[in-house]
N, C-alpha and C positions, 0 to 999 in steps of 0.2 A: 309186186303188182297188186293193186287193190282188187278186192273181191267186190263184185257188184252187189251193193247192199239191197237194191231194189229186187234182185232175184233171189235173195236169201232173207226171208222174213223171220228173224229170230227174236225172242224176247230180249230186251236190253236190260242191263243192270240199271237200277233206279238212278244212280248218279249221272248216267248219260241222258236221262230224260228230264234233268233239272233245267229250268228255263234259261239259266246262265250258260249252259253248255252249247258249244257249237255242234250242229248236227253230226253225229258220229259217222265215220267211214270204216266199214269192215275191211281190214287190211289182210288178215289171214285167219284161217280156221283150221284147227287141228283136232285130234281125238280128245284132248284134255281141255282145250280152251279156245278162246277167240281173242284176236288182237284188234283193237279199234284205235283210230286216230281221232282225237277231239281237241279240246282246249282246256287249260287249267286256269281258273280265276278270271283271266282276261282273254279276249279273242286273239290277242297277239302272242299268247304263250301256248304253242302246240304241245300236246301230251300224247302218250301212248297209254291205253288202258287194257290190261290183260285180265280177262274175265274167265273164270272157271264155272260154267253153269252146272246146276244140279244134274247128276247122272241117274236117270230113272231106273236103270237096271241094278243100282246099288241100294242097299238098305239105307234109308234116309239118315239115320244116326251115324252110321259108318261113313257115308258120303260127306256129311257135314264135317266130321272130324278130320277126314283126309284133306278136304278142301282147306280148312283152317290151317292145318299143319303145313301144307305146301305153299300157301300164300305167305304165311308168316316166315317160313324158311327162306323163300326167295327174297322177301323184303329185307330180312336180316343180313343175308349174304351180300346183297347189293349195297346195303348201308355200310357194312364193314369194309367192303372194297372201296367205296367212295371215301370213307373216312381215312383210309390208309393211302389214298392217292392213286388207286388203280382206276383207269378210265372206264367207267360203266355209267349207265343212265342213272340220274338222280331220282330217288324215290320222292314223289310228291305227297301221296296219300295212300292209305291201305284200309280196307274193310274186310277182314278175314271171314267174318260171318256171312257177308254178302258175296264173298268169293272174288273180289277184284283188287287189283294193284295198279295204281296210277303212277306213271313214270315220265321222266323227260323224254321228249321226242328227239331222237338222234338224227340230225340232218346228215346228208351224204348218202352213199350207196354201200352195198355189201362189198367186202374185200374180194369175194368170189367173182363178182362181176368185173371188177377192175383188173384182176389178174387174167381172167379169160380174155378180156378185150386186149390187154397187152400182148398175150400169146397169139391172138388172132392177127394183130398188126404185124408181129414178128414173122408169122407164117406167110402173110401176104407179101412182105418185103423180100423174104427169101425166094418165094416163087417168082417174083418180078425179076430176080437175078438169075432165074433158070434153075434154082435148086428145088428140092422136094418140099421144103417147108416143115419137115418133121424132125429137125435136129433137136437133140436134147439140150436144154438150157444148162450151160456149165457155170455161168456167172463170172467168166474170165474176161469178157470184153467190156469196153466202156459203155456200150449200148445197153448192157444188162445191169449197170450199176444201180439204176432206180429200183429194179426188182429186188436186188440184193438188199438195198436199204429198207424196202418194205418188209421183207422177210425177217430182217434183223429186228424191226419194230414188233413184229409178231412174237418172236422169241423173247424179247424184253418184257412185253406186257404179260405174257403167260408166266414168266419168271416172277414178276412182281405180284401177280395174283397168288401163285403158290407160296410166295414168301409170307403173305399175310394169313395163310392157312385156309384158303378156299380152293377147292377143285371144282371145275365147271361141270363135268359129266357129259358134255356134248359139244366139244370144241370142234368147230368147222370154220371154213372161211365164209360161210353163210351167216354165222353167228358172230361175225366181227364187222364193224362198220368203219368206213373211212370218213371221219368227220373233218370238214375243212378247218384248217388252222385258224385260230382266233388271232385277229390283228394285234400285233405287239405283245403276244403272249407266247412264251417258250413252252411247247408241249412237254408233257412228262415223259414221253417215250421216244423223243428224238425225231429229227426230220432232215430231209435233204432240200434246202431252200432253193437250190439251182435245178431241181429235178423235173422229170416229166409230171405234169399236173395230173395225169391219169392216175398215177400211183401215189399222189401226195395226200396227206391228211393224217390226223391222229387216229390211231386204232382204238376203237371202243368196243369192248366185249359186251354182247347182249344175250338175252334169253338164259336166265339162270334157273329155269324150272327144274333142272336135274342137279343143280349144284349142291354142295355140302361143305361143311367145315371139317377139314381133316389135315393133319400133318403127317400122314402115313406116306412113306416113300413109294409104297405099292400103289396107292391111290393116285399120287402125282404121276407116276410112271404110266399108269393106265390112261390118265388124262392126255399125256403126250402121245401115247400110242394111238388113241382115238383120233387125235389131230393129224398125225402122220398118215393114217389110213384114209381119212377123209380127204386130205390134200392129194394123196396119190390117185384116188379115184376121180377127183374133180379137175386136177391140173397135172396129169401124168408126165408131161414133158419137162416139168420143173421139179419133179419129186426129189431127185438126188440133191439138187441144189438146196431145196428147202430143208431137208434133213440135216445137211451140213451146217447151214446158217442157223437153223433153229437151235441146235446144240450149242453153238458158239455163243449166241446172244443170250440163251437161257443161263449158261454158266456165268456170264458177266452180270446178270441181274439177280442171281440167287446163289448164295454161298453154299447151300446144301445141294446144289445141282449135281456134283460128281456122284453122290450116293444115289440120287434119283435116276441119273442116266445109266448107272450100272444096273439098277433094277429094271430100267427100260429094256436093256438087252435081254433079260430073262422074259419079260413080257412079249418081246418080239419073237423069241424062240417058241414060246407057248402058242403064239398066234400062227407061226409057220407050221407047227405040228398039227394044229387044228385044221389048217388049210389042206395039209397032205392027207389027213384022215377023213376029210369031208365032214 
């Protein structure tokens, strides 16, 4: 949901004040940065601009150094993923000194919203039949095939990302978009052409602000664990199905998956111990 820019008067990066830019719309604001929607080169090309404003509580030299590092790191990780065929936003322009990164605007909505809407419809249908509507999604019925297909695409795209040596650092269904299929183009991570349109689209991973380049099995396993925990808290009725489908699709997309999944068991165990100890 867009943030009302009229109610939040922030200094804009100079690039957004250029006469050729469409008036920017503040989409989101976090502790580290702001996300604007504008246009790139032409009014018909929407773009996302991520801006890290100066932090007055940091020493100016340290703040400038951290900003440059984080902007360049995010741009490089996105560029590497894009070059290797992982669905991510295309980088249009970057100015690490000014603290901004301009990217492709990904159409569609978050995977989180689509899954929650699917679960809501399922609950309402069950209640209309006189049931509680709280049944766990097992993935065994034909009506659940579209959700299974979506979860398989998630596992496949994460596997492709890990295969090229990138770990995301903040994998959630909020950081994945469902981009409508391009006409006459076969998506890189598969699809179900006969499926429910609600769950259809190419999965595009976004927000690489915490990403890093790593081939460590531990880092990859932690990436998967973060995604599992995020999914469980956001979509608890589909948690068991997600874990099973994620592991299967991840194995198919990434030949080193067995080693990572074995390490994931260790990470899960450490997570359970921390939960027990508080």
